[in-house]
Phi, psi and omega in degrees: 000165178307318186289320168301329178290318170311302186298319180289323178295311180300317181283331177294343182253016173059041182249157175263160171302325183294323181299318187281321173306314174305310179306316186274005186051049184225164172287156180296322186292330176291313181300320181301319179293331171297315179297327181271354182076014179282336179225135178292130178283131184292147178307324177296325177286327171303318182293318183291318177289319176303309182300316183295315183270353181065047184227167177279160170298324176302323178288324173305314187279005187060032177272346179210158172256005173277121185282333187307133180276170184277149181301137180281153174285000000 
């Protein structure tokens, strides 16, 4: 699921929830809610995370297993 993909990417990069929450300018508890599926993540945050992890939003949303981001215009 989407939530586990967020957690896996964060853990694979040896990051704490606080690190990603700071990147998104949100509280750690809000980010935790994203990973637990309690709160829907805003589209703007998806863009930030996709750029940060160098993956596509489709990968973040589990629509593909291909990590490679789309080319920038």
